[in-house]
N, C-alpha and C positions, 0 to 999 in steps of 0.2 A: 154217439158210438153205436156201431152195429153189433149184433150178436154173432159170434162164431160158434160152431158146434163144439161139443166137448172133446171130440177126437183131436181137433186142431189145438185146443187148449192144452191137452196132454203133451203135445209135441213142442210146446213153447217153454223157453228157459228165461228166467228173469236175469237181465244184465244191468239193471239200474232202476232209478226212480226219478220222477220229475220233481225237483225241489222247489222251483219257482219260475216265474216269468222273467225274461230278460229283455228289457226295452218295450217298445210300443207296437212292434210289427209281428208279434206272435212267436217270437223266438223263445225257446225253453231252456232252462238251466237243468242239466241232468247230472245226478250223482251216479257215476259209472262204477260198477263193482270190480272191474278189472284194473289192476295197477298199470297195465300197458294201455294208456289212453289212445294210442294210435290205432288200435284194433277197431275202435268204434267206427271209423270211416269206411270200413269194409261192408257195413250193413246198408243195403239199399232200401229195405223196408223194415219197419218195426210194428209191433202190436202193443197198444197201450191197454192196461187193465185198470179201470177206475176203482174208486173206493167201494162202489156197489157191485163190483165184479164184472161189469160190462166190458167187452173187448171191442177194440176198433183197430183196423189195420191202416197204416199210413206210409206213403212213400217218403223217404228221406230226401229233402232237397239239399240240405247242407248240414254237416256235423264238423265242428272244429273244437280243438282244445282251448279252454279258457281257464287258466290256473289249474285248480284241482277238479274242475267241472268240464262237461261237454256242453257247448251251445248247439242246440238242435233246432233246425227249421224243417217243418213238415208241410207237405202239400196239403192245401186246404185250411191251414191254420195261419191266418194272415193278420189277426188283430189281437190286441191284449185281452179282449173279452173271451175270444175263442181259446186262447192259451190258458187263461186263468181257470177255466173249467177242467183243464187237464192236470193241474198241479196236484201232486200226491199220487198220481198214477204210476203203476209199475211199468217199466219198459221191458218188453220181451221180444225175443227173436225165435225163429224156428230152429230147432236143434241142428238141422242140416246146414244152417248158415253159420254155425259156430266154427271158429278156426280149429284146426287139428292141434292136439296137445302134444307136448314133449313127453317122453317116458317119465313116469313118476308125477305127472301133473294130473289134476282132477278138477272137474267142474263141481262147485259146491252143491249144485242141484243133485248130483249123483251121490254125494256123501250123506246128505240129509236123509234121515230115515234108516240108515244102515244099522244093522245089529252090531254091537261092539262086544268082543270077547277077549279073554286073556289068551296067552299062547297055549294054555292047557285046555282051552275050550269052554271055560266058565263064562256064563253070560254076565256082562257088566251093565249093559243098558243099550240105548239107542242114540245116535247122533241127532241132536235137536236143532243145533245151529252152529254157525262158525262166526267167530268174532275177529275181524281184521284189526291188527294192533299197530300197523305201520312197520312192524318187524316180522316176527313169527305169528302167524294166525293161531287162534286158540279154538279148539274143538270143544263144544259144549255137549256133554253126554248126560242124558236123563236116565236115572236109575230107578225111578219110581218113588224114591224117597228123597233124593237130592240131585243136584247137578254137579258133575265132575268137570273140571276145566283141564284139558290136556293140550300141551303145546304141540303144534303140528310139525314135529321134527322126527327124524329117524330114531332118535333115542327113545321116543315114546310110542310112535306108530310103527308097529312091526310088520304090518301087511294090510293091503286093501284089495279086495276082490269085488269089482263092480258088478260082475255077472251074478254072484250070489248075494250081493248087497251086504257084505260082511267086512268089518274092520277089526284087526287084532291090535291090541295095545299092550304095552308093558304096564301092568297094574302095580301100583304102589300105594301104601297107606298115605304117602305125601299128597296124593290126589284128593283124599278125603278131608284132610285138614285144612 
């Protein structure tokens, strides 16, 4: 893997991770974070970030859906030995390569780190992560004392402002219990 400068890294968004090798010809099995697996085929180039934080840029030769995974062939990765070194790597793309979103849709990377408040402006905490459940995603909010789990629905999420990195939730004691 070659090193990319930090500016490029800041413009990269994680879209999946390499779970394991598939076959003997260097094909990789990718856990793709988007439910719409057909979107992966639009990426012509991906960046892999290994466990040590090193980045490498690769041209996508082929990407196809295989059950709940994406089978990925990368230029220059032609053997099982080369592919095994990439297992565990994050799969990233440049933000400019991401597809446009519909109104009310957000990339997880834009939500993580947002300040969370009540409609009255009281600080609740910060978005730490998002858990996909197969149905409604769950937003994990760190309060400094505990984590609150909030369903990502209009009943709970009252507003999201990506410009100010702020999310407004309907706070209830039910979240604490």
